[in-house]
Short mmCIF file of the C-alpha atoms (twelve columns), coordinates in Angstrom:
data_MODEL
# 
_entry.id   MODEL 
# 
loop_
_atom_site.group_PDB 
_atom_site.id 
_atom_site.type_symbol 
_atom_site.label_atom_id 
_atom_site.label_alt_id 
_atom_site.label_comp_id 
_atom_site.label_asym_id 
_atom_site.label_seq_id 
_atom_site.Cartn_x 
_atom_site.Cartn_y 
_atom_site.Cartn_z 
_atom_site.pdbx_PDB_model_num 
ATOM 1   C CA . GLN A 1   9.742  11.049  23.973 1 
ATOM 2   C CA . VAL A 2   8.681  8.461   22.442 1 
ATOM 3   C CA . GLN A 3   10.084 4.828   23.374 1 
ATOM 4   C CA . LEU A 4   9.776  1.674   20.844 1 
ATOM 5   C CA . VAL A 5   9.518  -1.934  20.959 1 
ATOM 6   C CA . GLU A 6   9.028  -3.561  17.693 1 
ATOM 7   C CA . SER A 7   7.511  -7.463  17.523 1 
ATOM 8   C CA . GLY A 8   6.470  -9.858  14.688 1 
ATOM 9   C CA . GLY A 9   10.106 -11.141 13.276 1 
ATOM 10  C CA . GLY A 10  11.573 -14.503 13.033 1 
ATOM 11  C CA . LEU A 11  12.025 -17.159 10.999 1 
ATOM 12  C CA . VAL A 12  10.675 -17.271 7.221  1 
ATOM 13  C CA . GLN A 13  10.976 -19.000 3.966  1 
ATOM 14  C CA . ALA A 14  11.982 -17.692 0.746  1 
ATOM 15  C CA . GLY A 15  8.331  -16.402 -0.470 1 
ATOM 16  C CA . GLY A 16  6.680  -16.154 2.708  1 
ATOM 17  C CA . SER A 17  5.249  -12.976 4.379  1 
ATOM 18  C CA . LEU A 18  6.147  -11.017 7.921  1 
ATOM 19  C CA . ARG A 19  4.586  -8.701  9.271  1 
ATOM 20  C CA . LEU A 20  6.702  -5.854  12.175 1 
ATOM 21  C CA . SER A 21  5.153  -4.471  14.595 1 
ATOM 22  C CA . CYS A 22  6.260  -1.178  16.592 1 
ATOM 23  C CA . SER A 23  4.177  -0.190  19.473 1 
ATOM 24  C CA . ALA A 24  5.081  3.345   20.530 1 
ATOM 25  C CA . SER A 25  4.370  4.570   24.226 1 
ATOM 26  C CA . GLY A 26  3.288  8.098   24.795 1 
ATOM 27  C CA . ARG A 27  0.577  10.715  23.442 1 
ATOM 28  C CA . THR A 28  1.964  11.828  20.429 1 
ATOM 29  C CA . PHE A 29  2.881  9.625   18.498 1 
ATOM 30  C CA . SER A 30  0.486  11.003  15.441 1 
ATOM 31  C CA . MET A 31  3.240  13.743  16.236 1 
ATOM 32  C CA . TYR A 32  6.210  11.951  14.486 1 
ATOM 33  C CA . ARG A 33  7.185  10.497  11.169 1 
ATOM 34  C CA . MET A 34  7.757  7.117   11.120 1 
ATOM 35  C CA . ALA A 35  10.157 5.087   9.429  1 
ATOM 36  C CA . TRP A 36  11.294 1.119   9.550  1 
ATOM 37  C CA . PHE A 37  15.564 0.334   9.038  1 
ATOM 38  C CA . ARG A 38  16.953 -3.105  8.928  1 
ATOM 39  C CA . GLN A 39  20.735 -3.715  9.476  1 
ATOM 40  C CA . ALA A 40  22.362 -7.154  8.114  1 
ATOM 41  C CA . PRO A 41  25.767 -8.629  9.919  1 
ATOM 42  C CA . GLY A 42  28.677 -6.561  8.709  1 
ATOM 43  C CA . ASN A 43  26.401 -4.126  7.067  1 
ATOM 44  C CA . GLU A 44  25.266 -0.451  7.855  1 
ATOM 45  C CA . ARG A 45  22.123 0.512   9.513  1 
ATOM 46  C CA . ASP A 46  19.854 0.544   5.889  1 
ATOM 47  C CA . PHE A 47  16.884 2.990   5.561  1 
ATOM 48  C CA . VAL A 48  13.594 0.303   4.278  1 
ATOM 49  C CA . ALA A 49  10.289 2.740   4.408  1 
ATOM 50  C CA . TYR A 50  9.008  5.779   5.542  1 
ATOM 51  C CA . ILE A 51  5.361  7.327   6.719  1 
ATOM 52  C CA . ASN A 52  4.549  10.549  7.437  1 
ATOM 53  C CA . TRP A 53  2.450  11.286  10.126 1 
ATOM 54  C CA . SER A 54  -0.823 11.123  9.024  1 
ATOM 55  C CA . GLY A 55  -0.206 7.291   6.398  1 
ATOM 56  C CA . GLY A 56  -0.928 9.257   3.228  1 
ATOM 57  C CA . SER A 57  3.110  9.379   2.051  1 
ATOM 58  C CA . THR A 58  5.083  6.525   1.946  1 
ATOM 59  C CA . TYR A 59  8.337  6.360   0.572  1 
ATOM 60  C CA . TYR A 60  10.149 2.855   0.469  1 
ATOM 61  C CA . THR A 61  13.810 1.861   -0.559 1 
ATOM 62  C CA . ASP A 62  13.769 0.626   -4.382 1 
ATOM 63  C CA . SER A 63  14.852 -3.095  -3.355 1 
ATOM 64  C CA . VAL A 64  11.637 -3.484  -1.485 1 
ATOM 65  C CA . LYS A 65  9.300  -1.739  -3.416 1 
ATOM 66  C CA . GLY A 66  6.009  -4.021  -4.644 1 
ATOM 67  C CA . ARG A 67  6.559  -6.658  -1.432 1 
ATOM 68  C CA . PHE A 68  6.501  -4.284  1.376  1 
ATOM 69  C CA . THR A 69  4.103  -2.065  2.833  1 
ATOM 70  C CA . ILE A 70  4.328  0.312   5.951  1 
ATOM 71  C CA . SER A 71  1.063  1.609   7.506  1 
ATOM 72  C CA . ARG A 72  0.235  3.121   10.703 1 
ATOM 73  C CA . ASP A 73  -2.251 3.246   13.413 1 
ATOM 74  C CA . ASN A 74  -2.501 6.158   15.259 1 
ATOM 75  C CA . ALA A 75  -4.662 5.326   17.761 1 
ATOM 76  C CA . LYS A 76  -3.137 2.458   18.212 1 
ATOM 77  C CA . ASN A 77  0.364  4.012   18.872 1 
ATOM 78  C CA . THR A 78  1.730  1.495   16.256 1 
ATOM 79  C CA . VAL A 79  3.496  1.258   12.865 1 
ATOM 80  C CA . TYR A 80  3.275  -1.825  10.697 1 
ATOM 81  C CA . LEU A 81  5.387  -3.256  8.261  1 
ATOM 82  C CA . GLN A 82  3.833  -6.490  5.937  1 
ATOM 83  C CA . MET A 83  6.415  -8.106  4.177  1 
ATOM 84  C CA . ASN A 84  5.527  -10.118 1.334  1 
ATOM 85  C CA . GLY A 85  7.874  -12.685 -0.920 1 
ATOM 86  C CA . LEU A 86  10.946 -12.337 1.730  1 
ATOM 87  C CA . LYS A 87  13.628 -13.147 0.310  1 
ATOM 88  C CA . PRO A 88  17.384 -14.318 2.052  1 
ATOM 89  C CA . GLU A 89  18.975 -10.533 1.077  1 
ATOM 90  C CA . ASP A 90  15.560 -9.309  3.516  1 
ATOM 91  C CA . THR A 91  17.285 -11.394 6.449  1 
ATOM 92  C CA . ALA A 92  17.848 -9.169  9.378  1 
ATOM 93  C CA . VAL A 93  17.280 -7.135  12.510 1 
ATOM 94  C CA . TYR A 94  14.953 -4.568  11.486 1 
ATOM 95  C CA . TYR A 95  14.647 -1.089  13.641 1 
ATOM 96  C CA . CYS A 96  11.382 1.525   13.703 1 
ATOM 97  C CA . ALA A 97  12.317 4.657   14.016 1 
ATOM 98  C CA . ALA A 98  10.552 8.102   15.013 1 
ATOM 99  C CA . MET A 99  12.014 10.850  13.036 1 
ATOM 100 C CA . THR A 100 12.695 14.595  14.443 1 
ATOM 101 C CA . GLY A 101 14.825 15.718  11.653 1 
ATOM 102 C CA . LEU A 102 14.775 16.426  7.218  1 
ATOM 103 C CA . TYR A 103 15.372 13.932  5.488  1 
ATOM 104 C CA . PHE A 104 13.367 10.615  6.053  1 
ATOM 105 C CA . GLU A 105 16.471 8.183   4.581  1 
ATOM 106 C CA . LEU A 106 19.389 9.458   6.586  1 
ATOM 107 C CA . GLU A 107 19.806 7.193   9.807  1 
ATOM 108 C CA . ARG A 108 21.176 10.515  12.118 1 
ATOM 109 C CA . GLU A 109 17.497 12.540  11.334 1 
ATOM 110 C CA . TYR A 110 15.710 9.668   14.171 1 
ATOM 111 C CA . SER A 111 16.449 10.365  17.389 1 
ATOM 112 C CA . TYR A 112 14.378 7.132   19.056 1 
ATOM 113 C CA . TRP A 113 14.771 3.195   17.974 1 
ATOM 114 C CA . GLY A 114 13.505 0.484   19.038 1 
ATOM 115 C CA . GLN A 115 15.722 -2.303  20.202 1 
ATOM 116 C CA . GLY A 116 15.406 -4.352  16.826 1 
ATOM 117 C CA . THR A 117 13.937 -7.710  15.857 1 
ATOM 118 C CA . GLN A 118 15.777 -9.967  14.235 1 
ATOM 119 C CA . VAL A 119 14.355 -11.366 10.452 1 
ATOM 120 C CA . THR A 120 15.461 -14.577 8.968  1 
ATOM 121 C CA . VAL A 121 14.773 -15.719 5.742  1 
ATOM 122 C CA . SER A 122 15.700 -19.034 4.595  1 
ATOM 123 C CA . SER A 123 16.496 -20.105 0.977  1 
# 
């Protein structure tokens, strides 16, 4: 098992930047592929970014490509989401998740979730 705790959310103006962190408990963090999802009010939780065990493979949803960067530090049991060029439509609660399934864009493939951190982008 792994427990996840997100941090780094906040209020930022459009065009600004934030870096989210997700700290994991346990010694098996490096065994999990990780991802960030987000949920805006009234919407379903959507995939944002994925990273494999080593960090050598990443994938992003189209709307954040070129603006967001996912990375991980296995020595620190932490995964990050660097968000640049933020837009009001990026406003959501952001969740990190540890993957135990096969298809990284699907919420059901993740067994462990953090509590979420709010990101609000003002226009």
